[in-house]
N, C-alpha and C positions, 0 to 999 in steps of 0.2 A: 158187601156192596160198596162200590166207590163211585165218585163223580169225577169224570174226566173233562176238564174245561179246555175247549179247543179254541186257540187264539192265533189267527194270522197276524203277523207283525212285520214291520220293516223300519229300521233306522229310528226307533223310538225308545231308547234305553230308559229315559225318565218315566215314560208312560208304563213301560214294562215293569219297572221297579215299583211304581205306584200301585199297579194292579196286583202284583205279587204281595206287596205289603198289606194291601187292603184285604186280601183273602186270608193271609196268615193270621192277621190280628182279629178277624171276625169269626173264624170257624171255631166250633166247639172242640173238634178233634182234627188235627192236620192230616191224620191217617185216613180221613174220609175223602181226601181230595188229591187229584193229580192235575197239574197244569201243563198243557202241551202247547208250545209255541212253534208255529211254522215260520221259519226264517230263511229268506233268500240267501243262497250261497254267496251272492255278491253284495250282501248287506255290509256296509263299512263297520258296523258294530257286531259282526258275527262272533268275533272272539270274546267280546264282553258277555254275550249270551251264553257261550260255552262255559265261561267262568261262573256265571250265575247258576247254571245247571249243576256244575260240580259242587257248588257250595250249599245248594238247597235241594234236598233229596226229592221233594215232591214236584220239582220243576224239570221239565224235559224239553229238549229241542229236536225238532224234525227239520233237517236241512232240505230246502226246496230247490230243485233244479229248475232254473228259470231262463237260462241262456241270455241273461242280461235284460230280460223283458218282463213286463207286468203280465203275469199269466191269469190274474183274476183271483179275488179272495175266495170265491166259492170253490174253485179247484183246490185251493189250499185247505179249506175246511174238509173237503173230501179226503185229501191226503192225510190229514190229521186223524180223521175218523178211521182210516185204514190202520193206523198205528196204535190207536187207543184200544186197550183191552178191558177198559172199565165198563160197568153195566149201564151207567147213566152218562149220556153225553151232554155237556154244557156248551152252549153256543153263545159267543160274545166276541166283541172286538177288543183291541188292545187299549182302547180309550174308555174302558169301563172301570168303575171302582165299587167294590163291595162295601156296603155301609151297615148292614144289619147283623147284630151279633147272633151266633148260633144258626145262621142260615143253612148250614150244611145239614144239621139235624132235621130242619123243617123240609128241605128238599128230599132227603132220604125217606122221610115219613110219607111224602107224597107218592113214593114209588115202592112202598112196602106191600106185603101181601094183602093187607086190609084195603088199601087205597088204589092199588093198581089193577086195572081189568086183567082178566086171564090172558087176553091177547096182547097185553103190554103196550098198547098204543095210547099214549097220553102225552100232552105237552103242558108243561108248567112254565109260566113266565112271571116276572116280577115288575115292580114299579121302577122305571128308568129315570125318574126325576123330572120327566117332561110329559109323557103321554099317560093316559089313564086306562091302559089295558086294551086299547083298540088295535094294537099290533105287538107282536112278540119280538121286540128289538133284542131281547136276550131270551134264551129258552133252555129248558132241560127236557130231554126225551130219553126213553129207554132205547138201547141199541137195537131193539127189535125193529123199530121203524127203519133204520139204516139197512138192516138185513132184508126186510120185505121189499123196500123200494130199490135197493141196489145202489143208492147214493145217499148222502146226507144233505147236500145242497145241489141244486141244478147247476152244473158246471158252465152252462152257456152264459150266465150272467157274470160279467167282469166285476161289476159293483152293483149294489142295491138289489132289491127284490127277493133276496133269499128269505128274508123274514116274512114278506108278503106271501110268498109261495108256501112256506111251511105253515103259516097261520091259517091259510085257507084250506090246506090239506087236512089239518086236524079239526078246523072249525066245521068242515062239512059233515063231521061225524060227532059234533058236540063233545070233543075230547080235549078241550082246553080248560086249564085251571089257572086263574089269575090270582097271584098272591101280592096284593098291594101293601101288605104289611112287611114285605121284604124289599129293600131298596138296593138295586145294583145300578149305580148312577152312570149315565152315559155322558161322558165328558167330551162331547163332540164339538168341533170348532164352530159348527153352524149355530150353536147356542151361545156363542160369544164368551164361553168360559176360558178359551185359549185361542191363540191365533192359528190360522191355517198354516200347516207345515209343508215341507217338501214332499213328504210321503202322500199327503192328501192331494197335493197338486199333481203328483205323478199318477195317482189313481184317476183323477179327473181329466188328464191329458188325452189328446186325440179323440175327444168327444166320447169317452167311455160311458159317461152318464147318459148321454143321448142314445148311444148304442144299446144300453140296457133298457131304456124306455121302449125302443123299437122291438127288442127281444121279448119283452113282457107281452106285447101284443102278438108277436109271431108265435110264441109258445103256448098261447091259450089252448089250442087243441090238444097239445101234449099234456098240459096241466089237467085237462079234463080226463084224459086217458090215465094219468097217474092217480087221480082221485078215484076213478073206477077201479083201478088195480088195488088200491088200498081198501076200497069197499068190498071187493071180492074176498080179500083176506079176512076182513072183519065180518063178512056176511051181513052188511048193513047198506041200505040204500042211501047215497049221499043227499044232504040237504043243499041243493044247488043254489038256494037263495043266499048262502054264505060264500059263494064263489063268484068272482067277476065274470060277466057274460062272455060267451064264446059263440062264434058264428057257426059252430058245428052242432049238429043235433046231439042232444044228451043221450 
C-alpha cells in the first residue's frame, strides 16, 4: 500500500523543492510515497519540474492542458487522481511542508485492515500549523471514495471550498480522524509567512474567490445529493447537523 500525494502547482519551483525535501526527510520509507505534481503546460518552469522528476524516482509530473487559462485547482486534483494508481490519496497544495518524522507509517497505519472500515470510507487529516482540526486543509482518503463518488474534488470550484466539501462529506458519517500529533504545515501567504506571489494573484484574478463563494451556495442541493449517494453506499443515514443548511428537503 502506498500514499499518492496529489499537488496542483504552477511557477513555484522553490515551494515545490521545499515540499519534496520536507517529505523525503520525514518519511520512514520513501517507497511508501509517490508525489504527483499537476503542472500547466505553459508553466515557465515546466522544464525544471521535468528534470526534478527525472532525478527523484518518487516524484511524477502530470502535464495539464490549460489553453493558457486558469482551469481551477479542483479540476487539476481530479486529473491527478485519474493518474494515481496508489491506494491512498493525499490531498494538499504546493505550499505545504511535512514536519513530523515517520508520518508515512502513521498514515498507513490509519488505513490498515485493523483501522479502516470494510467500506474503506475514512478521512484522516493533520495539524496544519494554524487550525485545530475544524477543517481538513490537508487530507488522506482511500481511493474507494473517488471510485464511489466519481470525482475527488468537485470541479466547479476554481479555488477554495474543496476542503469544506470533503470535510462535510465524511463528517456526515463520522468518518473523520484528526491527527494533531502530525504536522503538515500550511505555508500560505495569508498567514504572512511569505509574500503573495503571481500564482496566487492569478488564482484570485477575475473574482475567482467570489465566484467560488457563489458556487458554494449554488451547489448546496448537489452537495446534499452527493452525501445521500455516499450514505447509500455506506448504508448509513447522514448526520445532517454536520452539513451546511440547504433549502432543499433532506
